[in-house]
Backbone as CSV, one residue per row, in Angstrom:
resi,resn,N_x,N_y,N_z,CA_x,CA_y,CA_z,C_x,C_y,C_z
1,MET,0.910,-1.271,-0.139,0.138,-0.190,-0.289,0.706,1.188,-0.033
2,LYS,1.975,1.110,0.968,3.047,2.223,1.069,3.644,2.345,-0.227
3,GLU,3.655,1.170,-1.195,4.572,1.259,-2.109,3.584,2.068,-3.620
4,THR,2.342,1.410,-3.386,1.401,2.101,-4.157,1.636,3.910,-4.292
5,LYS,1.123,4.223,-2.806,1.273,6.226,-2.644,2.528,6.297,-3.178
6,SER,3.635,5.729,-3.029,4.781,6.294,-3.237,4.765,6.325,-4.797
7,PHE,4.246,5.434,-5.356,4.250,5.372,-6.839,3.733,6.197,-7.607
8,HIS,2.239,6.199,-6.753,1.146,7.466,-7.527,2.437,8.833,-7.305
9,PHE,3.080,9.386,-6.566,3.674,10.492,-5.649,4.478,10.533,-7.172
10,ARG,5.597,9.858,-7.306,6.366,9.834,-7.960,6.054,10.329,-9.213
11,ASN,4.944,9.464,-9.898,4.520,9.768,-11.179,3.484,11.086,-11.573
12,TYR,3.197,11.824,-9.909,2.592,12.908,-10.085,3.717,14.360,-9.766
13,VAL,4.629,13.417,-9.030,5.842,14.675,-9.210,6.595,14.985,-10.501
14,ILE,6.678,13.777,-11.279,7.403,13.391,-12.911,6.384,14.345,-13.370
15,GLY,5.027,14.111,-14.005,4.098,14.816,-14.464,4.128,16.340,-14.165
16,LEU,3.981,16.953,-13.101,4.331,18.287,-12.542,5.264,18.695,-13.291
17,LEU,6.113,18.077,-12.997,8.237,18.629,-13.550,7.693,18.715,-15.195
18,SER,7.245,17.748,-15.396,7.071,17.686,-17.140,6.199,18.917,-17.437
19,LEU,4.967,18.615,-16.741,4.449,20.342,-17.140,5.009,21.693,-17.172
20,VAL,5.912,21.948,-15.951,6.579,23.272,-16.230,7.675,23.071,-16.788
21,ILE,8.367,22.013,-17.320,8.981,21.869,-18.609,8.826,22.303,-19.907
22,VAL,7.485,21.644,-20.101,6.664,21.934,-21.414,6.106,23.850,-21.297
23,VAL,5.791,24.039,-20.145,5.177,25.721,-20.091,6.323,26.343,-20.293
24,ILE,7.705,26.212,-19.801,9.095,26.675,-20.226,9.777,26.762,-21.082
25,VAL,9.414,25.152,-21.727,9.632,25.536,-23.534,9.151,26.428,-24.284
26,MET,7.627,26.486,-23.817,6.392,26.945,-24.701,7.137,28.950,-24.775
27,LEU,7.240,28.902,-23.280,7.912,30.423,-22.987,8.813,30.842,-23.480
28,ASN,9.839,30.168,-23.818,10.934,30.077,-24.317,10.898,30.384,-25.820
29,VAL,10.035,29.631,-26.616,9.984,29.729,-27.814,8.935,31.094,-28.517
30,LYS,7.960,31.145,-27.121,7.508,32.565,-27.142,8.545,33.438,-27.460
31,LEU,9.705,33.472,-26.622,10.428,34.598,-26.251,11.503,34.537,-27.218
32,VAL,11.851,33.394,-27.890,12.466,33.585,-28.842,11.724,34.040,-30.470
33,ARG,10.799,33.783,-30.445,10.154,34.740,-31.482,9.423,36.071,-31.516
34,ARG,9.248,36.109,-29.961,9.412,37.630,-29.826,10.586,38.570,-30.190
35,ASN,11.704,37.702,-29.499,12.870,38.857,-30.115,13.136,38.562,-31.415
36,TYR,12.926,37.407,-32.193,13.328,37.391,-33.775,12.025,38.868,-34.488
37,MET,11.218,38.741,-34.087,9.837,39.966,-34.828,10.646,41.017,-34.258
38,LEU,11.354,41.316,-32.798,11.461,42.354,-32.174,12.552,43.294,-33.103
39,GLU,13.685,41.853,-32.978,14.595,42.420,-34.256,14.781,42.554,-35.761
40,GLN,13.464,41.927,-36.001,13.134,42.432,-37.753,12.494,44.073,-37.704
41,GLU,11.549,44.316,-36.671,11.217,45.392,-36.809,11.966,46.474,-36.506
42,LEU,13.622,46.028,-35.815,14.506,47.114,-35.389,14.898,47.188,-36.927
43,THR,15.478,45.812,-37.395,16.033,46.099,-39.321,15.232,47.076,-39.977
44,ASN,13.863,46.671,-40.025,13.009,47.261,-40.697,13.017,49.221,-40.339
45,ALA,13.071,49.489,-39.023,12.742,51.072,-38.083,14.389,50.833,-39.393
46,GLN,15.614,50.438,-39.029,16.605,51.024,-39.232,17.135,51.582,-40.389
47,ALA,16.375,50.446,-41.347,16.323,50.804,-42.851,15.307,51.821,-43.279
48,PHE,14.123,51.968,-42.631,13.276,53.380,-42.713,14.063,54.823,-42.147
49,VAL,15.054,54.741,-41.258,15.596,55.969,-41.096,16.822,55.967,-41.702
50,GLN,17.142,55.180,-42.518,18.681,55.078,-43.457,17.860,56.005,-44.835
51,GLU,16.890,55.149,-44.986,16.273,55.903,-46.367,15.590,57.278,-46.237
52,MET,15.517,57.324,-44.818,14.528,58.818,-44.435,16.127,60.042,-44.127
53,LEU,17.099,59.116,-43.939,18.506,60.660,-44.127,19.091,60.617,-45.628
54,LEU,18.350,59.719,-46.174,19.198,59.443,-47.686,18.468,60.678,-48.253
55,ALA,16.984,60.662,-47.788,16.320,61.254,-48.640,16.301,62.602,-48.278
56,TYR,16.789,63.336,-46.827,17.102,64.619,-46.563,17.823,64.710,-46.661
57,GLU,19.260,64.119,-47.048,20.362,64.359,-47.834,20.152,64.686,-49.557
58,VAL,19.537,63.914,-50.000,19.380,64.777,-51.506,18.168,66.263,-51.588
59,LEU,17.066,66.064,-50.288,16.331,67.465,-50.433,17.135,68.625,-49.892
60,GLU,18.112,68.250,-49.105,19.137,69.200,-48.782,20.034,69.981,-49.897
61,ASN,20.447,68.989,-50.842,21.299,69.013,-51.613,20.403,70.082,-52.856
62,GLU,19.075,69.315,-53.014,18.482,69.985,-54.272,18.200,71.666,-53.438
63,THR,17.759,71.998,-52.376,17.605,73.106,-51.529,18.793,73.932,-51.947
64,ILE,20.072,73.371,-51.598,21.384,74.169,-51.851,21.539,74.408,-53.564
65,LYS,20.818,73.849,-54.248,21.100,73.944,-55.752,20.199,74.911,-56.147
66,CYS,18.983,74.836,-55.532,17.658,76.025,-55.727,18.329,77.424,-55.003
67,HIS,18.785,77.306,-54.258,19.444,78.606,-53.470,20.040,79.200,-54.369
68,ASP,21.369,78.252,-55.019,22.202,78.679,-55.638,21.660,79.371,-56.814
69,VAL,21.004,78.892,-57.493,20.381,78.736,-58.615,19.570,80.582,-58.163
70,GLN,18.995,81.153,-57.359,18.420,81.838,-57.135,19.351,82.792,-56.799
71,GLU,20.194,82.522,-56.346,21.404,83.531,-56.099,21.910,83.967,-57.565
72,THR,22.236,83.025,-58.346,22.940,83.293,-59.894,21.747,84.056,-61.029
73,SER,20.448,83.620,-60.735,18.958,84.028,-61.644,18.828,85.527,-61.229
74,PRO,18.952,86.734,-62.319,18.488,87.815,-61.293,16.923,87.996,-61.345
75,THR,16.827,88.640,-60.310,15.282,88.631,-59.408,15.097,90.000,-60.669
76,GLU,13.566,90.280,-60.158,12.562,91.550,-61.200,13.124,92.464,-61.174
77,ASN,13.547,92.820,-59.577,14.040,93.792,-59.314,15.784,93.902,-60.478
78,GLU,16.202,93.326,-60.485,17.702,93.205,-61.110,17.212,93.719,-62.358
79,THR,16.206,92.599,-62.855,15.789,93.007,-64.529,15.618,94.262,-64.822
80,GLU,14.707,94.816,-63.974,13.872,96.095,-64.346,15.146,96.796,-63.872
81,ALA,16.548,96.737,-63.191,17.321,97.622,-63.788,18.460,97.454,-64.471
82,ILE,18.259,96.372,-64.836,19.190,96.481,-66.261,18.135,96.935,-67.305
83,ARG,17.047,96.752,-67.238,16.506,97.608,-68.264,16.473,99.287,-68.644
84,TYR,16.223,99.674,-67.386,16.410,101.219,-66.933,17.770,101.449,-67.487
85,HIS,19.055,100.527,-66.956,20.200,100.935,-67.324,20.575,101.318,-68.885
86,VAL,19.761,99.618,-69.861,19.971,99.745,-70.968,19.416,101.074,-71.866
87,ILE,18.250,101.339,-71.527,17.249,102.264,-72.145,17.572,103.320,-71.787
88,ARG,18.469,103.932,-70.586,19.191,105.345,-70.376,20.169,105.621,-71.469
89,HIS,20.957,104.049,-71.658,22.160,104.067,-72.832,21.851,104.065,-73.906
90,ILE,20.352,103.727,-74.475,20.060,104.129,-75.622,19.627,105.597,-76.006
91,LEU,19.130,106.173,-75.040,18.330,107.616,-75.041,19.649,108.512,-75.248
92,ASP,21.030,107.761,-74.690,21.937,108.957,-74.440,22.989,108.818,-75.713
93,GLU,23.328,107.373,-76.210,24.258,107.175,-77.436,23.523,106.527,-78.860
94,ALA,22.192,105.512,-78.510,21.686,105.722,-80.184,21.505,106.860,-81.314
95,PRO,20.736,107.853,-80.684,20.751,108.916,-81.839,21.936,109.205,-82.389
96,GLN,23.603,109.588,-81.543,24.695,109.864,-82.067,24.622,108.974,-82.991
97,ILE,24.755,106.822,-82.511,25.517,105.828,-83.462,24.450,106.094,-84.501
98,LEU,23.089,106.225,-84.651,22.397,106.444,-85.981,22.625,107.566,-86.848
99,ARG,23.175,108.895,-86.454,23.375,109.717,-87.064,24.653,109.604,-87.833
100,TRP,25.462,108.458,-87.673,26.598,108.056,-88.096,26.183,107.586,-89.468
101,PHE,24.746,107.061,-89.420,24.889,106.156,-90.583,23.776,106.870,-91.448
102,PHE,22.788,107.844,-91.055,22.163,108.606,-91.448,22.665,110.225,-91.991
103,ASP,23.632,110.503,-91.187,24.150,111.813,-91.424,23.046,112.811,-90.986
104,GLU,22.248,112.567,-90.689,20.928,113.618,-90.027,20.717,113.289,-88.302
105,ASP,19.830,113.761,-88.348,19.389,113.719,-86.847,18.317,112.583,-86.479
106,VAL,18.538,111.727,-85.664,17.203,110.730,-85.472,16.358,111.235,-84.406
107,THR,15.093,111.418,-83.880,14.408,111.440,-83.016,14.130,110.158,-82.322
108,LEU,14.479,109.929,-81.360,13.863,108.505,-80.480,12.547,108.523,-80.075
109,ASN,11.617,107.725,-80.553,10.267,107.424,-79.553,10.257,107.475,-77.995
110,GLU,9.082,107.575,-77.227,9.251,107.371,-76.302,9.803,105.882,-75.701
111,PRO,10.441,105.526,-74.501,10.902,104.618,-74.047,10.051,103.476,-74.132
112,GLU,8.584,104.011,-73.737,7.574,102.868,-73.936,7.438,101.962,-75.103
113,GLU,7.542,102.761,-76.153,7.808,101.844,-77.389,8.548,100.970,-77.718
114,PHE,9.271,100.462,-77.057,11.005,100.026,-77.047,10.426,98.776,-76.817
115,VAL,11.073,97.185,-77.150,10.786,96.246,-77.067,12.301,95.290,-76.525
116,MET,12.260,94.979,-75.290,12.888,93.963,-75.185,13.389,92.493,-76.190
117,LEU,14.107,92.149,-76.639,13.964,90.833,-77.592,15.010,89.826,-76.783
118,PRO,15.075,88.547,-77.136,15.776,87.643,-76.744,17.361,88.023,-76.650
119,ASN,18.102,87.353,-76.158,19.787,87.448,-76.462,20.220,88.725,-76.094
120,ASN,19.706,89.493,-75.182,20.403,90.670,-74.991,20.066,91.540,-76.372
121,ARG,18.712,91.842,-76.650,18.512,92.481,-77.455,17.462,93.526,-77.333
122,ILE,17.698,94.826,-77.901,16.464,95.967,-77.894,16.060,96.380,-78.903
123,LEU,15.032,96.197,-79.182,14.081,97.387,-80.771,13.610,98.599,-80.197
124,ILE,14.014,99.871,-81.059,13.586,100.740,-80.430,13.055,101.241,-81.914
125,SER,12.352,102.266,-82.138,11.784,103.306,-82.974,12.333,104.669,-82.932
126,GLY,12.033,105.261,-83.986,12.308,106.829,-84.276,11.499,107.535,-85.478
127,GLN,11.887,108.906,-85.474,12.012,109.631,-86.279,12.879,110.146,-87.064
128,TRP,12.957,110.199,-88.186,13.960,110.669,-89.539,13.555,111.658,-90.216
129,VAL,14.311,113.001,-90.180,13.670,113.854,-91.255,14.526,113.794,-92.531
130,CYS,14.346,113.212,-93.388,15.304,112.956,-94.426,15.015,113.900,-95.278
131,PHE,16.234,115.146,-95.816,16.176,115.838,-96.398,16.304,115.572,-97.806
132,TYR,17.239,114.736,-97.991,17.432,114.560,-99.115,15.610,113.935,-99.946
133,HIS,15.090,113.441,-99.455,13.717,112.948,-99.812,12.868,114.129,-99.420
134,GLU,12.993,114.717,-98.486,12.267,115.749,-98.032,10.967,115.311,-97.690
135,ARG,10.957,114.533,-96.523,9.753,113.527,-95.687,10.424,113.045,-94.400
136,THR,9.637,112.885,-93.573,10.026,111.976,-91.921,9.772,110.989,-92.374
137,TYR,10.715,110.000,-91.849,9.960,108.303,-91.627,10.561,108.176,-90.397
138,THR,9.798,107.087,-90.302,9.600,106.069,-88.990,10.333,104.973,-89.401
139,ILE,11.790,105.254,-88.180,12.971,104.047,-88.621,12.642,103.028,-87.364
140,GLU,13.401,101.543,-87.601,13.589,100.730,-86.567,14.890,100.372,-86.296
141,ALA,15.137,100.355,-85.524,16.465,99.913,-85.125,16.937,98.598,-83.932
142,ILE,17.901,97.613,-84.117,18.057,96.571,-83.238,19.375,96.944,-82.634
143,PHE,19.350,96.810,-81.418,20.584,97.276,-80.833,20.925,95.699,-79.805
144,SER,21.987,95.302,-79.933,22.824,94.500,-78.756,23.098,95.225,-77.728
145,PHE,23.215,94.591,-76.443,24.285,95.172,-75.306,24.518,94.038,-74.501
146,TRP,25.428,94.621,-73.489,26.191,93.394,-72.982,27.081,94.136,-71.877
147,ILE,27.547,93.795,-70.931,28.125,94.596,-69.851,29.736,94.172,-69.802
148,ARG,30.285,95.026,-70.228,32.172,94.911,-69.939,32.914,95.870,-68.940
149,ASN,33.675,94.907,-67.889,34.252,96.075,-66.896,33.225,97.074,-66.241
150,ASP,31.835,96.064,-66.110,31.164,97.138,-65.110,30.323,98.160,-66.073
151,GLU,30.896,98.258,-67.463,30.169,99.316,-68.053,29.165,98.370,-69.427
152,LEU,27.789,99.099,-69.332,27.674,98.621,-70.304,27.667,99.359,-71.651
153,ARG,27.613,98.351,-72.795,27.796,99.017,-73.966,27.140,98.316,-75.095
154,LEU,26.567,99.284,-76.207,25.661,98.832,-77.377,26.706,98.595,-78.426
155,ASN,25.362,98.019,-79.275,25.837,97.569,-80.923,24.803,97.493,-81.971
156,LEU,24.949,98.449,-82.565,23.937,98.231,-83.755,24.206,97.242,-84.564
157,LEU,22.762,96.244,-84.421,22.725,94.910,-85.205,22.046,95.478,-86.488
158,SER,21.071,95.875,-86.651,20.136,95.866,-87.771,19.144,97.157,-87.963
159,TYR,18.694,97.945,-88.734,18.262,99.612,-89.024,17.120,99.482,-90.329
160,SER,16.137,99.866,-90.132,15.579,100.281,-91.439,15.228,101.982,-91.721
161,PRO,15.488,102.369,-92.684,15.426,103.651,-92.708,14.398,104.183,-93.299
162,PHE,13.258,103.686,-93.853,12.147,103.825,-94.303,10.866,103.506,-93.305
163,GLY,9.794,104.727,-93.475,8.641,103.920,-92.797,7.550,104.682,-93.223
164,TRP,7.081,105.606,-92.583,5.842,106.031,-92.807,5.876,107.173,-94.129
165,ALA,5.954,105.957,-95.343,5.727,106.962,-96.339,5.470,106.288,-97.615
166,ASP,5.270,106.790,-98.742,5.068,105.965,-99.956,6.467,105.198,-100.087
167,TRP,6.107,103.680,-100.600,7.619,103.093,-100.755,8.902,103.215,-101.552
168,ILE,9.612,102.835,-101.625,10.503,103.650,-102.383,11.169,102.596,-102.281
169,SER,12.139,102.282,-103.409,12.873,100.932,-103.738,14.017,100.933,-102.959
170,PRO,14.653,99.947,-102.323,15.921,100.636,-101.632,16.713,100.509,-102.268
171,TRP,16.644,100.042,-103.329,17.979,100.175,-104.247,18.435,101.540,-104.634
172,GLU,17.156,102.511,-104.464,17.606,103.663,-104.756,17.724,104.506,-103.632
173,SER,18.184,104.099,-102.633,18.357,104.372,-101.559,19.657,105.064,-101.193
174,HIS,20.559,105.839,-100.366,21.828,105.761,-100.612,22.419,105.001,-99.176
175,ASN,21.022,104.213,-98.426,21.392,103.217,-97.390,21.412,101.759,-98.219
176,GLN,21.553,102.066,-99.111,21.545,100.555,-99.986,22.168,99.239,-99.063
177,HIS,23.137,99.899,-98.901,23.941,98.602,-98.637,23.302,97.841,-97.142
178,ALA,22.073,98.740,-95.950,21.527,98.163,-95.374,20.518,96.877,-95.788
179,TRP,19.904,96.725,-97.115,19.156,95.968,-97.786,19.859,95.169,-98.623
180,VAL,18.705,94.134,-98.465,19.328,92.639,-98.960,18.008,92.141,-99.408
181,ARG,17.740,90.961,-100.649,16.824,90.645,-101.151,17.061,89.033,-101.291
182,HIS,17.952,88.940,-100.748,18.160,87.173,-100.893,18.431,86.751,-99.044
183,HIS,17.739,85.794,-99.017,17.687,85.260,-97.319,19.313,84.204,-97.264
184,GLU,19.953,84.266,-95.924,20.807,83.768,-95.599,21.456,82.167,-95.851
185,LEU,20.129,81.714,-95.843,20.089,80.258,-95.874,20.313,79.773,-97.305
186,GLU,20.794,78.733,-97.336,20.749,78.080,-99.321,19.155,77.673,-99.641
187,THR,18.658,77.087,-98.541,17.252,76.421,-98.908,16.404,77.449,-97.896
188,VAL,15.192,77.532,-97.815,14.597,78.672,-97.210,13.190,77.870,-96.887
189,PRO,12.905,76.933,-95.744,11.526,76.152,-96.155,10.262,77.730,-95.523
190,VAL,9.065,77.849,-96.112,8.173,78.715,-95.795,7.048,77.832,-95.979
191,ARG,6.009,78.393,-94.855,4.995,77.638,-94.819,3.653,78.630,-95.080
192,PHE,3.181,78.139,-96.084,1.824,78.965,-96.917,0.712,78.152,-96.551
193,TYR,-0.229,78.878,-95.617,-1.172,78.916,-94.707,-2.431,79.029,-95.716
194,TRP,-3.381,77.603,-94.960,-4.999,78.278,-95.583,-5.546,77.862,-94.760
195,MET,-6.884,78.686,-94.914,-8.000,78.515,-93.895,-9.520,78.106,-94.360
196,GLY,-10.009,77.105,-93.808,-11.587,76.653,-94.467,-12.345,77.516,-93.744
197,GLY,-13.702,76.958,-94.073,-14.966,77.551,-93.643,-14.893,77.429,-92.504
198,ASP,-14.374,76.762,-91.783,-14.649,76.611,-90.118,-13.237,76.698,-89.595
199,ARG,-13.586,78.033,-88.855,-11.878,78.458,-87.982,-10.937,77.659,-87.757
200,ASP,-11.572,76.220,-86.967,-10.555,75.270,-86.919,-10.140,74.566,-88.048
201,GLU,-10.343,74.584,-89.053,-9.845,73.911,-90.143,-8.420,75.179,-90.760
202,VAL,-7.879,74.373,-90.365,-6.060,75.633,-90.607,-4.948,74.396,-91.028
203,GLY,-4.409,74.593,-92.289,-3.304,73.717,-92.429,-2.498,74.691,-93.396
204,TYR,-1.397,74.106,-94.039,-0.533,74.721,-95.131,0.591,73.961,-95.553
205,ASN,1.194,74.473,-96.456,1.650,73.800,-97.807,3.107,74.459,-97.313
206,ILE,3.673,73.767,-97.141,5.533,73.904,-97.496,6.093,73.978,-98.783
207,GLU,7.029,75.359,-98.697,7.420,75.546,-99.917,9.288,75.487,-99.608
208,TYR,10.041,75.064,-100.323,11.544,75.485,-100.206,12.433,76.341,-101.314
209,LEU,11.920,77.480,-100.631,12.588,78.594,-101.744,14.160,78.836,-101.646
210,THR,14.844,78.960,-102.932,16.163,79.357,-103.065,16.481,80.793,-102.102
211,GLY,17.599,80.288,-101.388,17.789,81.584,-100.728,18.347,83.135,-101.668
212,GLU,19.011,83.000,-102.922,19.984,83.169,-103.807,18.652,83.982,-104.110
213,THR,17.423,83.919,-104.733,16.169,84.161,-105.057,15.240,84.546,-104.128
214,PHE,15.432,84.622,-103.179,14.352,84.468,-102.095,13.030,85.737,-102.029
215,SER,13.125,86.806,-102.736,12.045,87.562,-102.789,11.145,87.297,-103.914
216,GLU,11.777,86.940,-105.315,11.276,86.955,-106.342,10.293,85.238,-106.037
217,GLU,11.198,84.359,-105.405,10.020,83.119,-105.182,9.125,83.547,-103.889
218,LEU,9.447,84.140,-103.044,8.457,84.686,-101.675,6.966,85.256,-102.910
219,ALA,7.301,85.764,-103.473,5.993,86.749,-104.336,5.804,85.503,-105.399
220,TYR,6.172,84.814,-105.807,5.237,83.599,-106.990,4.701,83.046,-105.721
221,HIS,5.212,82.399,-105.169,4.468,81.373,-103.832,3.208,81.950,-103.189
222,ALA,3.390,83.407,-102.965,2.038,83.854,-102.106,0.986,84.272,-103.459
223,GLN,1.103,84.531,-104.701,0.748,84.688,-105.323,-0.082,83.163,-105.355
224,ASN,0.324,81.945,-105.503,0.328,81.169,-106.145,-0.810,80.254,-104.914
225,HIS,-0.296,80.526,-103.372,-0.862,79.409,-102.838,-1.832,80.658,-101.720
226,LEU,-1.750,82.153,-101.387,-2.414,82.980,-100.938,-3.275,83.683,-101.728
227,ASN,-3.305,83.794,-103.059,-3.767,84.598,-103.459,-3.268,86.209,-103.665
228,ARG,-2.148,86.450,-102.918,-1.539,87.583,-102.370,-0.585,88.106,-103.380
229,ARG,-0.835,89.702,-103.965,0.242,90.013,-104.651,1.355,90.333,-104.221
230,ILE,2.753,90.480,-104.181,3.245,90.999,-103.342,4.570,91.844,-104.614
231,VAL,4.757,92.555,-104.042,5.950,93.802,-105.177,7.237,93.087,-105.163
232,ASP,7.424,93.508,-103.226,8.683,93.363,-103.423,8.738,92.838,-101.472
233,ALA,10.436,91.925,-101.611,10.201,91.820,-100.144,11.569,91.769,-100.030
234,TRP,12.304,92.391,-98.847,13.658,92.377,-98.649,14.171,92.779,-96.928
235,PHE,15.336,92.225,-96.686,15.938,92.345,-95.334,16.657,93.429,-95.010
236,VAL,16.512,93.752,-93.711,17.249,94.905,-93.269,17.716,94.531,-92.075
237,GLY,18.696,93.419,-91.835,19.257,92.501,-90.586,18.276,91.220,-90.568
238,ARG,17.677,91.659,-89.434,16.690,90.392,-89.177,15.282,90.518,-89.410
239,ILE,15.228,91.995,-90.002,13.694,92.051,-90.098,13.411,91.875,-91.586
240,LEU,12.119,91.015,-91.670,11.722,90.904,-93.111,10.394,92.222,-93.229
241,TYR,10.807,92.615,-94.650,9.866,93.702,-94.947,9.052,93.160,-96.583
242,VAL,7.567,93.411,-96.608,6.768,92.460,-97.279,6.288,94.136,-97.869
243,ASN,6.267,93.727,-99.065,5.299,95.450,-99.499,4.425,94.459,-100.697
244,LEU,2.876,95.257,-100.520,1.855,94.154,-101.143,1.655,95.660,-102.192
245,HIS,0.854,94.967,-103.487,0.264,95.795,-104.396,-0.696,96.665,-104.137
246,HIS,-0.861,97.718,-104.331,-1.344,98.756,-104.021,-3.544,98.348,-104.304
247,SER,-3.394,97.266,-105.075,-4.760,97.138,-104.958,-5.382,95.735,-104.113
248,GLU,-4.241,95.274,-103.516,-4.565,94.306,-102.254,-5.962,94.575,-101.155
249,PRO,-5.518,95.867,-100.664,-6.623,96.016,-99.548,-7.997,95.908,-100.285
250,MET,-8.602,96.392,-101.346,-9.919,96.307,-101.823,-10.068,94.924,-102.433
251,ARG,-8.822,93.677,-102.844,-8.979,92.764,-103.607,-9.038,91.735,-101.983
252,MET,-8.910,92.472,-100.631,-8.976,91.425,-99.372,-10.690,91.729,-98.878
253,SER,-11.384,92.671,-99.255,-12.519,93.027,-98.987,-13.950,92.186,-99.263
254,SER,-13.923,90.978,-98.516,-15.137,89.851,-98.563,-15.466,89.703,-97.186
255,GLY,-16.069,90.507,-96.438,-16.701,90.074,-95.544,-15.634,89.681,-94.184
256,THR,-16.370,90.315,-93.264,-15.266,90.275,-92.035,-14.808,88.707,-91.777
257,PHE,-15.221,87.668,-92.111,-14.583,86.474,-92.085,-13.343,85.988,-93.189
258,GLY,-13.707,86.520,-93.833,-13.058,86.216,-95.431,-11.883,87.230,-95.778
259,GLU,-12.082,88.398,-94.548,-10.847,89.418,-94.345,-9.873,88.857,-93.343
260,TYR,-10.888,88.095,-92.313,-9.890,87.580,-91.184,-8.830,86.427,-91.648
261,ALA,-9.606,85.384,-92.737,-8.798,84.480,-93.226,-7.556,84.928,-93.821
262,MET,-7.643,85.852,-95.083,-6.772,86.262,-95.741,-5.747,86.998,-94.921
263,TYR,-6.116,87.767,-93.899,-5.332,88.289,-93.076,-4.035,87.634,-92.463
264,THR,-4.901,86.680,-91.612,-4.157,85.450,-90.786,-3.357,84.714,-91.242
265,THR,-3.832,84.109,-92.658,-2.751,83.287,-93.089,-1.642,84.211,-93.984
266,LEU,-1.904,85.424,-94.528,-0.702,85.903,-95.072,0.065,86.171,-93.874
267,VAL,-0.409,86.974,-92.854,0.897,86.923,-91.361,1.581,85.735,-90.829
268,SER,0.517,84.665,-90.814,1.029,83.363,-90.716,1.965,83.017,-91.659
269,SER,1.657,82.752,-92.637,2.743,82.549,-93.354,3.909,83.183,-93.707
270,MET,4.151,84.895,-93.436,5.049,85.459,-94.022,5.875,85.367,-91.985
271,VAL,5.551,85.467,-90.680,6.526,85.246,-90.065,7.170,83.520,-89.893
272,SER,6.603,82.717,-90.841,7.297,81.279,-90.567,8.361,81.474,-91.596
273,VAL,8.973,82.710,-92.005,10.351,82.639,-92.661,10.933,82.341,-91.773
274,PRO,11.905,81.151,-91.461,13.106,81.238,-90.662,14.013,82.081,-90.212
275,ASP,14.540,82.580,-89.205,15.749,83.508,-88.811,15.680,84.548,-89.194
276,ILE,14.184,85.142,-88.479,13.886,86.645,-88.471,13.827,86.702,-87.419
277,ASP,13.290,88.018,-86.809,13.224,88.988,-85.532,11.814,89.546,-85.254
278,ALA,11.711,90.258,-86.713,10.253,90.840,-86.640,9.843,90.948,-88.499
279,LEU,8.902,91.173,-88.472,8.028,91.296,-89.738,7.491,92.959,-89.963
280,VAL,7.486,93.112,-91.136,6.771,94.326,-91.351,5.773,94.112,-92.833
281,ILE,4.435,94.375,-92.855,3.722,94.178,-94.066,3.286,95.675,-94.247
282,MET,3.447,95.904,-95.521,3.182,97.240,-96.111,2.327,96.885,-97.148
283,VAL,1.734,98.382,-97.889,0.706,98.294,-99.190,1.229,99.696,-99.621
284,ASN,1.855,99.207,-100.695,2.485,99.961,-101.565,3.132,101.410,-100.777
285,GLY,4.253,100.428,-99.604,4.969,101.696,-99.212,4.266,102.162,-97.272
286,GLN,3.167,101.858,-97.707,2.205,102.506,-96.370,2.065,101.236,-95.448
287,ARG,2.827,102.053,-93.935,2.809,101.040,-92.899,1.239,101.148,-92.019
288,GLU,0.926,100.331,-91.863,-0.747,100.147,-90.783,-1.522,100.285,-91.789
289,ALA,-1.297,100.165,-92.926,-2.269,99.974,-93.513,-3.706,99.535,-93.523
290,THR,-4.597,99.716,-93.896,-6.247,98.887,-93.292,-6.386,98.454,-94.909
291,ILE,-7.061,97.371,-94.382,-7.468,96.566,-95.374,-9.152,95.889,-95.486
292,GLY,-9.563,95.644,-96.766,-10.811,95.295,-96.198,-11.999,96.606,-96.123
293,GLY,-12.780,96.211,-96.172,-13.953,97.478,-95.730,-14.620,97.238,-94.078
294,HIS,-13.466,96.434,-93.268,-14.093,96.577,-92.016,-13.110,97.078,-90.472
295,GLY,-12.181,98.103,-91.185,-11.372,98.469,-90.277,-10.158,97.680,-89.637
296,MET,-9.789,96.517,-90.604,-8.615,95.621,-90.030,-7.593,96.511,-90.854
297,THR,-6.444,96.353,-90.080,-5.220,96.697,-89.975,-3.980,96.149,-89.826
298,PHE,-3.114,95.930,-90.648,-1.864,95.378,-90.443,-0.986,96.156,-89.290
299,ARG,-0.570,95.143,-88.472,0.332,95.909,-87.276,1.582,96.580,-87.907
300,ASP,1.440,97.482,-86.683,3.106,98.140,-87.599,4.150,97.393,-87.412
301,ILE,4.270,96.404,-86.620,5.291,95.618,-86.732,5.170,94.232,-85.984
302,TYR,5.187,92.949,-86.677,5.438,91.914,-85.652,6.460,91.154,-85.421
303,LEU,6.369,91.136,-83.767,7.669,90.886,-83.058,7.364,89.030,-83.296
304,ILE,8.792,88.251,-83.812,8.334,86.980,-84.176,8.041,85.968,-82.795
305,ASN,8.878,86.276,-81.459,8.795,86.080,-80.523,7.591,86.005,-79.861
306,SER,6.647,86.609,-80.594,5.210,86.771,-80.107,4.236,85.793,-80.507
307,PHE,4.552,84.867,-81.341,4.089,84.128,-82.382,3.905,82.556,-81.323
């Protein structure tokens, strides 16, 4: 009896110890698993922190670059100061420079009419009393400017001596060296536009003109594609002048939409000529001529960078 009790007690103790061992093993497994998960979370957190540090470094570098660009790029105030400086020099020096070409005084228009062009250039206008022809002409001139040794300098790039008067052949002018009727490119691609009954229906035909005979070929293709008669065309520097026949205003009178279509296709075609800064369209030498019967007028000068 005593041995039976001893056996049961021993089995009870062994079972209890086994249960404790199982519990301890399970707790160890849980602990090991938890430690593994904590290590994984720690690894992920370290990777996230590393990514954040790299992102912050990239952002800091971009900020430094942006700061450098802001420091090197002129502010609006600096740009306005440069413009004021250029205009002041234009008003002081341009009349003397132009007088050297015309041998007569040139009066500049108000600075509000001057236009700043890309690549450090400025387009100015003025009045020239030509005693040779006994007339007053409006002129345009394009100057380039740059700063050297803290001093702003000007250079006359191109000019046009004739303006508000009946057209006179440039070859009759004593300034004929300023005029050319050929294009500097050997082959000149020009788009001749058309417009359908719906204003959204617009297209063009491209013609490749020969640079040496540019003016003649421009007149030919304008007649062929646009039904417009060009008397002559020439360049003064990078300004293209197109002179229409005196009958064109009457021929372009065909209702508001018809006039708009003729006007738009002509101007769009002429500004497609490559390597020009500005376009002037005249009728029998007259600037800002009225076309059609509804008050539409050719603009005094078309700046190519506005298209």
